[in-house]
N, C-alpha and C positions, 0 to 999 in steps of 0.2 A: 792704376787710377788715372795717371797723367794721360795715358793713351786713350782711355775711354772718354775723358773729359775733353781732350783736344779734338777728337773726332766728333764728339757730341756738339761742340760749339759751331761746327760747320753747317749744321741744320738751322733753319730760321727759328727764332724763338716763337713758342706757341703763346696764344692768349691764355690768361689765367683760367678761363672757363674750360677751354679745350684740354689744358694740362690737368685740371681736376677730373674731367671726364675720363681721360686716358688712365689716370691713376686708379680710378674705380674699376677699370676693366682688366688691368694686368695683374697677374698673380705675384705674390711675394713682396716682402717689405722693401727690399732694395730696389726692385723695379718700380714700385709705387713711388718711392722717394724720388727717383730720377725723373719719373713722369711729372711729378709735381714741380720739380725744379726746372722743367723745360721752359717755363715762362720767366725765369730769373736771369739776370746778367751773370756772366761767368764768376765774378768775384763773390757774389752771394751763393752761387751754386757750390763753388769750391769751399767756401766757409761751411756749408752744410755738411759736406763729407766728413769734416773733422769734429762735428758736434757730438757730444756724448748723450745729448737729450734732444729729441725733435722739438721744435718750437711749440707746436700745438700741445704736445704732452707736457711740456714744461709749464704751459699756461694752466693746464688742468691740475697739475700738482700744486702750483702756487695760488690757484684760484683767481688768476688774472692773466690777461694777455700781455706779455712783455714786449717791449720794443727792442731796438738794437742795443747791443751791449758794447762795452769797451773793447772786447775782443773783435767784434765786427768792425770797429773803427780801425784796429790794427791791420786786419786783412785788407780793408779798402785802401789804406795808405800804401800798402805794399804793391797792390795792383796799379794804383795811380802813379807810383814812382817809376814805372817802366813805360816810357812813352812810345809804345809800339802796338800795332794791331795784332802782333803774333801772340796768340793766347798761350802757347807753350812757354815762351820766355817769361811771361807774366807769372805763370804758375811756378816755374822754376825759381824765380826770384822770391816769391812768397815762401816756398819751401826752404830756401837758403836762409831767410830771415826769421822764420818761425818754426817750421817742422824740424829742421836739423838741430838747432841749438836748444830748443825747448822740449824736444821729445827724444829723437833718435840718439843724438850724441850724449844727452843727459843720462839716458838709460845705459848706454854703452859704458860711460864713465863709472856709473854706480856698480855695474856688474863686474867690470874688470878690476876696479879697485878693491871691491869686496873679496876678490879672489887673488889679490896681490899680483895682478897682471898689468903690464904696460901696453896700452892700446895705441896703435898708429893708424891713421886714415890717410894714406898717400894721395888718394884722389881728391882730397880737400886741400892740397897744397895751393896756396893762394894764386901762384902763377898759373897753375893748371886750370883752376876755376875761372880765372880771368880770361884765359885763352878760350876755354870751352864756351864762355858766354858770347864770344864773337862768331862762333860757328853757325852756319845756316841751320834752321830748325830741322830740315829733312836729314841731316847727318846725326841728329840726336834721336829723332823718332820718325820712323818710316812706316806708314800704316799703323799697325799696332805692335810693331817691333821696336822695343826700347833699346837704348845703348847701341844704336846702329853702327856708329863709327868705331866704337870699341870692339864690337863683334867682328867687323871687317878687318881691323888691325890685328886681331888675334886669330884670324881664320886659319893660318898655317902654323900656329903655335899650340893651340888647344884642340882637344878632340871635338869632333862635330857635335857629339851629344851634349857637350858643355856649351858650345857656341849657340846652338839652336834651342837650348833649354829655356823655358819660361822663367820669369823672375820668381824666386822663392823667398818668402819671409820667414819669420820665426813666430808663428801664431801660438798663442796660449789657449788651451781648450776650455776657456771660461764657460762656454755654452753648456757643456756636459758637467763641468764642476758644479755650476750653480743649480743643476738639477739633481746631482748625486752627492758627491763628497762634501760640498759646501751648502747643501740644502738646509741643514739644521742651523748652520751659521747665519744664513740669510734670514731665517725665521727669528732666531734669537737676537739678531742685531736690528733688522729693519721693522719687524712686526712686534717688538717688545713694547710693553706699556710705557717704558721710560725712554723710548727711542728719541733721539734728538730730532729726527726727521718729522716727528709728529708736531713739533713746535713750529715748523716752518711750512709743512706741506700737508695736503689732504691724505690722511691715512687710508681712506677708501681707495684712492687711486694707486697708492703704493701696493696695497693688497691685491688689486686687480693686475698690476704689472707682474708681481711675483706669481700669481695664480696662472696667468696666461703663459708664462715661461715654463712653469713646472708641468703644466698640462699639454705642452707642445702646441698651443694654439698660435703663439707668436714667439719669435726669437727675441727675447728682451734682455739678452746678456749685457749689452752696452748700457742700457738704462739701469739695470740692477747694479752693475759694477760701479757706475757713477754714484749711485745712492750709497753703496757700501763705503766708497772712498770718503764721501762727505761724512757719513755716520761715524766711521772710525776716527777720522780727523777731529771731529767735534768732541768725541768722548775723550780723546787723548789731550787735546790742547785747550778746549773751552771748558768742558766739564771736569777735566783732569781726573777722569775715572781711574781710581787706583788699581782696580783689577786689570784694566787694559794696559796701564802704564807699566805694570810689573810683568805683563805677558801671561797672566794667570787665567784669563777668560777661557772657559772650556773649549770653545771652538777656535780661539785665536791661533793656536799652534798649527792647525790645518791651513788657516788662511794667511799666516804671516808672510810666507815667501811670495805668493802672487800679489798680495796687497802692497808690498814694498817695491815691486817692480813697476 
């Protein structure tokens, strides 16, 4: 994502009208989102990548068009804290202040401690991080090749297939889960008559989101996952739903592991 966004910023920003027109012409949700973001400054665009719910859809759910949130303020502050025109360094700083501590390292700690493992992240040694921050941008990212300096340093140490391999994450197959294994759980949780979401959001929009995903008209995995997290949290800690608290909900056994990660 850093590589795409850094290259993306080199093109002149489009006017909102052209961006909307382009979004209506390209296929696929991801391409459409990037087309719409082409009229936005980088900090807003980068914020959009991390949103669990598109702004327009959130407005439909809540029945009002929302403005900026506290999270938007945090992202803006991170970008403003780096007084440089180099967009890569600004994104890296935002990642170090937000993405790493609030997501990646948090998940890593949970998973390793749950399995009695001690995790070490040597590349996050503060001296190494401080040194890396002083390096030219083209030693970090060259074209769309990330970790460029590290790949060069390891050229005669690791096999070529490792050096040239693209970055691999640890994706969870939520898209298929929500259509198959967790389909009943989604219905029992989000579409139930006593669903907490109904008290805050338009149930017709929730039904539309679920239907679009199940019928493969749109990939709504991120939106459904976001709603599920809210729903289970509300039942556990606000409603103090006894069946959920004891883990006896019929579908909770299937969903327990992914929901807690």
